[in-house]
MIVO-547076 format. One record per residue (C-alpha): x, y, z; residue in one letter. Coordinates in steps of 0.02 Angstrom, whole numbers, padded with zeros to 5 digits, always signed. Layout:
XYZa;...
//
This chain:
+01330+00255-00410m;+01381+00425-00475n;+01266+00572-00509r;+01254+00539-00696r;+01210+00355-00670q;+01075+00397-00542f;+00993+00530-00650l;+00996+00416-00802a;+00917+00275-00703a;+00785+00392-00635s;+00719+00429-00808t;+00665+00249-00834v;+00523+00252-00709t;+00351+00178-00740a;+00343+00262-00911a;+00372+00101-01006a;+00258+00048-01148a;+00077+00028-01089p;+00028-00147-01038l;-00111-00226-01138a;-00243-00331-01052a;-00245-00514-01099a;-00360-00553-01247p;-00541-00573-01197g;-00524-00486-01027i;-00632-00332-01001d;-00619-00293-00816l;-00756-00162-00820s;-00881-00298-00871k;-00803-00444-00782q;-00782-00361-00612c;-00926-00239-00594r;-01050-00368-00532q;-00925-00425-00401d;-00932-00256-00312f;-01111-00206-00268p;-01058-00032-00214r;-01005+00002-00393a;-01182-00039-00447l;-01256+00071-00311n;-01153+00229-00341e;-01013+00305-00443t;-00862+00265-00334y;-00690+00341-00365f;-00605+00327-00196n;-00516+00160-00185s;-00359+00255-00130a;-00452+00289+00032a;-00553+00127+00052q;-00580-00006-00078h;-00759-00072-00082p;-00773-00251-00022l;-00807-00380-00158g;-00931-00522-00143n;-00787-00645-00131h;-00705-00547+00011t;-00866-00540+00110v;-00891-00727+00086r;-00720-00755+00164g;-00774-00656+00317m;-00940-00747+00326h;-00859-00919+00320r;-00745-00871+00464y;-00890-00801+00567i;-00997-00954+00531e;-00862-01069+00597f;-00839-00966+00756l;-01028-00954+00775h;-01076-01134+00741k;-00917-01236+00746g;-00867-01369+00619p;-00990-01452+00503g;-01087-01419+00342e;-00928-01365+00252g;-00870-01249+00392r;-00684-01251+00427q;-00572-01155+00545d;-00475-01027+00442f;-00333-01040+00569w;-00307-01217+00503e;-00364-01195+00322h;-00300-01037+00241g;-00211-00930+00369f;-00045-01016+00337g;-00056-00969+00153e;-00080-00783+00172v;+00102-00731+00195k;+00149-00832+00042g;+00013-00749-00061m;+00074-00575-00014f;+00255-00627-00044a;+00209-00693-00217r;+00123-00529-00259l;+00279-00425-00223i;+00414-00548-00277g;+00475-00589-00101a;+00494-00748+00001k;+00364-00796+00133p;+00504-00797+00263s;+00528-00610+00229e;+00349-00563+00277i;+00279-00517+00447a;+00105-00465+00503y;+00082-00287+00564c;-00060-00173+00616g;-00054-00051+00470s;+00063+00025+00341t;+00119+00161+00463t;+00141+00037+00605i;+00247-00071+00491g;+00355+00079+00446e;+00376+00121+00630n;+00422-00059+00675i;+00558-00059+00542l;+00627+00114+00577v;+00619+00093+00766n;+00729-00060+00748g;+00869+00037+00662m;+01015+00130+00739d;+01026+00309+00674f;+01165+00373+00785r;+01269+00489+00674g;+01158+00449+00526k;+01018+00536+00431n;+00854+00494+00346i;+00804+00561+00176v;+00622+00572+00120t;+00513+00690+00019n;+00350+00786+00036d;+00250+00665-00074l;+00276+00530+00057h;+00119+00490+00159y;+00073+00629+00280s;+00073+00517+00435a;+00246+00457+00385s;+00307+00636+00372l;+00237+00668+00546a;+00333+00515+00604n;+00498+00582+00535y;+00467+00758+00600l;+00450+00684+00774q;+00613+00592+00748r;+00692+00761+00714r;+00633+00812+00887d;+00724+00659+00954l;+00887+00720+00877g;+00889+00619+00715i;+00932+00717+00559e;+00790+00706+00434v;+00803+00785+00261r;+00639+00815+00168i;+00651+00850-00018v;+00511+00963-00085k;+00421+00921-00245h;+00439+01027-00401k;+00273+01047-00492d;+00208+00890-00404w;+00355+00784-00460h;+00507+00733-00358i;+00663+00787-00451d;+00788+00642-00444p;+00933+00765-00436s;+00860+00839-00277e;+00852+00667-00196m;+01029+00631-00254e;+01093+00794-00176r;+01007+00756-00011a;+01095+00587+00010v;+01271+00570+00077d;+01384+00443+00161k;+01287+00464+00324n;+01118+00423+00248t;+01054+00265+00333k;+00881+00264+00256l;+00786+00332+00107i;+00599+00321+00144a;+00466+00353+00012v;+00290+00313-00041s;+00308+00206-00196w;+00145+00280-00261v;+00098+00446-00181s;-00077+00461-00108s;-00069+00646-00154v;-00067+00629-00343n;-00013+00454-00396g;+00170+00505-00421h;+00270+00344-00444v;+00445+00332-00372e;+00582+00242-00469n;+00623+00116-00334l;+00770+00040-00425k;+00857+00208-00445a;+00824+00251-00263l;+00885+00083-00199s;+01043+00099-00303d;+01068+00273-00231l;+01043+00214-00053a;+01153+00060-00072h;+01294+00159-00153s;+01306+00260+00009h;+01287+00110+00124g;+01105+00146+00161g;+00938+00060+00136y;+00772+00094+00050l;+00601+00086+00134y;+00445+00095+00026a;+00266+00124+00082d;+00180+00018-00052i;-00003+00030-00001i;-00056+00142-00146q;+00015+00027-00278g;+00019-00152-00213c;-00116-00251-00303g;-00138-00118-00438a;+00038-00092-00507v;+00163-00234-00539p;+00302-00241-00408l;+00456-00349-00384d;+00548-00298-00227v;+00700-00401-00274k;+00720-00328-00448a;+00690-00152-00383s;+00809-00173-00236g;+00684-00126-00100v;+00753-00172+00070d;+00596-00151+00173m;+00414-00107+00144a;+00243-00110+00224s;+00064-00117+00164c;-00110-00125+00241a;-00251-00217+00153m;-00395-00094+00133y;-00342-00007-00027k;-00282-00097-00186w;-00270-00264-00096l;-00460-00250-00090q;-00471-00300+00093g;-00520-00218+00257e;-00443-00109+00393h;-00357-00184+00541g;-00196-00266+00487y;-00069-00283+00349g;+00105-00344+00305f;+00283-00286+00315l;+00425-00348+00208y;+00606-00353+00265l;+00750-00426+00166r;+00790-00575+00274e;+00977-00542+00288d;+00936-00376+00373l;+00831-00453+00512a;+00920-00443+00679g;+01069-00350+00607s;+01010-00189+00524v;+00833-00201+00594v;+00819-00267+00771k;+00655-00316+00854p;+00578-00185+00969t;+00458-00310+01048e;+00539-00466+01120l;+00435-00619+01078t;+00454-00807+01082g;+00401-00947+01198h;+00477-01022+01357p;+00494-01203+01410d;+00466-01238+01596m;+00609-01359+01633n;+00552-01409+01807y;+00415-01509+01892r;+00266-01510+01883p;+00278-01428+01711w;+00376-01578+01648t;+00400-01750+01721s;+00575-01763+01649t;+00674-01601+01671p;+00826-01586+01557k;+00983-01607+01660a;+01106-01465+01651g;+00979-01346+01573e;+00904-01190+01655p;+00735-01205+01735e;+00667-01081+01609l;+00725-01109+01430i;+00677-00966+01314n;+00652-00993+01128h;+00665-00824+01043r;+00580-00785+00879s;+00704-00783+00736k;+00724-00692+00572g;+00586-00579+00508v;+00465-00672+00624a;+00542-00567+00764m;+00439-00423+00696l;+00272-00514+00690d;+00127-00439+00785c;+00059-00541+00930g;-00119-00588+00884t;-00174-00542+00708p;-00352-00503+00658s;-00395-00672+00585v;-00559-00617+00507i;-00465-00481+00413t;-00343-00609+00343y;-00487-00728+00302a;-00558-00589+00194a;-00388-00549+00120q;-00358-00730+00072h;-00507-00717-00047e;-00451-00547-00112s;-00279-00616-00150f;-00358-00758-00250r;-00463-00631-00345y;-00314-00519-00385i;-00211-00669-00441e;-00351-00724-00556k;-00361-00552-00639l;-00174-00520-00647g;-00096-00357-00588v;-00036-00314-00763a;-00216-00321-00824n;-00274-00217-00676i;-00149-00080-00717r;-00192-00083-00903a;-00374-00058-00856h;-00329+00088-00742a;-00221+00165-00878d;-00371+00178-00994n;-00482+00259-00863l;-00354+00382-00794t;-00313+00436-00972a;-00498+00468-01003r;-00512+00565-00839l;-00358+00668-00880r;-00432+00720-01048k;-00612+00748-00996q;-00590+00833-00827i;-00451+00948-00887a;-00560+00990-01037g;-00695+01062-00925l;-00588+01212-00875g;-00547+01257-00696g;-00457+01092-00664y;-00268+01073-00676e;-00200+00894-00677c;-00054+00877-00554i;-00017+00694-00590t;+00138+00675-00700p;+00085+00611-00871a;+00214+00473-00875d;+00175+00403-00702h;+00057+00256-00717r;-00041+00216-00561s;-00226+00208-00517s;-00230+00386-00446i;-00253+00548-00540i;-00273+00717-00454t;-00328+00890-00511f;-00317+01060-00429r;-00487+01145-00426c;-00505+01330-00461a;-00665+01326-00355d;-00680+01173-00240p;-00843+01237-00163a;-00922+01249-00335k;-00864+01073-00377t;-00940+01006-00217r;-01101+01101-00247r;-01122+01029-00422k;-01100+00853-00355l;-01222+00880-00211e;-01353+00955-00328e;-01336+00807-00446a;-01359+00688-00300n;-01517+00778-00243k;-01588+00782-00419a;-01555+00596-00444g;-01436+00626-00589r;-01293+00545-00493a;-01255+00453-00333k;-01085+00505-00268i;-01069+00507-00077l;-00963+00654-00019l;-00966+00635+00171t;-00864+00530+00291g;-00700+00435+00272p;-00781+00315+00148n;-00845+00448+00028s;-00854+00404-00156a;-00739+00546-00210l;-00616+00660-00121t;-00654+00844-00148v;-00552+00981-00064g;-00408+00871-00006r;-00263+00986+00039f;-00386+01128+00012g;-00410+01119-00175n;-00373+00942-00235h;-00497+00833-00328l;-00429+00656-00324r;-00494+00509-00425f;-00435+00332-00388s;-00498+00196-00503v;-00508+00008-00482s;-00564-00148-00572v;-00751-00111-00555f;-00743+00063-00632n;-00787+00089-00814n;-00800+00226-00945e;-00980+00259-00894q;-00918+00310-00721d;-00799+00435-00800v;-00936+00505-00911d;-01056+00518-00764t;-00941+00625-00657v;-00884+00726-00806t;-01065+00763-00850g;-01102+00820-00673v;-00951+00937-00668l;-00976+01011-00842s;
//
């Protein structure tokens, strides 16, 4: 791919014609009752932690009830009824094959598993400063280990494709990005980046946690080689575990396992009454393919919850979810910017569920919200990791992240408080 082709491809990012929800679907009415937290307060922080839906909690309860009471009265072991479907559900969501999915502890752990399995001798890594902060810390530490890491800086909160193109050369082994940035909802053109990486003999990794379940994704069509995603954001699940994706032809060749797993056969008495003649006493069966990257013992209750969240997302349709978010982020962009003192730093043509503003006076913003809470004019929790809104992120950022339960009333409530 030459420079002109890359830059041309980079202009066709997520700025396609808006998706319209299917006739008769109004997510703000259909979904609000499914998320009690949305009824209890004005919640705009699904990019940090998505509230648990009634269906997700029921999945947890069914698993606990079986462990607590055993079989009977409709109780089944999720290990036997459901767990085997979860990889396929995630694969279907991103356009992959179940055999290309492994379980991992988190998005960042998945990224580390993939990158740790690659050989970077004489090679470099290219990323940018809208990638997730923990990922940047990861790559900065790799610099300390002698790996060349090139970090492209944003220009006015947008990654200039020409800057990424200039940073890549014949020694670039990996381009690593956040598909949707947690900073401001910036959406990377994965197809242009994968073409760029592949044209230099490299690969593309995408952190997909801030888009998966909220923005349509096809890893095959976009050329993504590897990705990872936890469950507690737009997958509407809980902390604890997640998934990684690896193109299956890269398993064991480009990405090698860093933890050696499998199972042995004891080919001697008394372990077996009929030892196999001519075979070693200990016969090891190694894990194969992407399964080589699987974590040891997954958090089954987390996947029991996620199984129900996947069913819910499939029922709604990701295209409808994004169309719903488009309407609300457009309303936020207009109303919050119209208050004065708030500068939107989310590119207008980047369609995700996140929209961020720079505050002229973050302390004043926080004070207005706290006063409204005390007066009973609003209920917007501002403390702890599960706060309802992020105020003062990176010093002066006000970030809104909308989901299926949010509606126009939520936007008007927070706008009224800040006016």
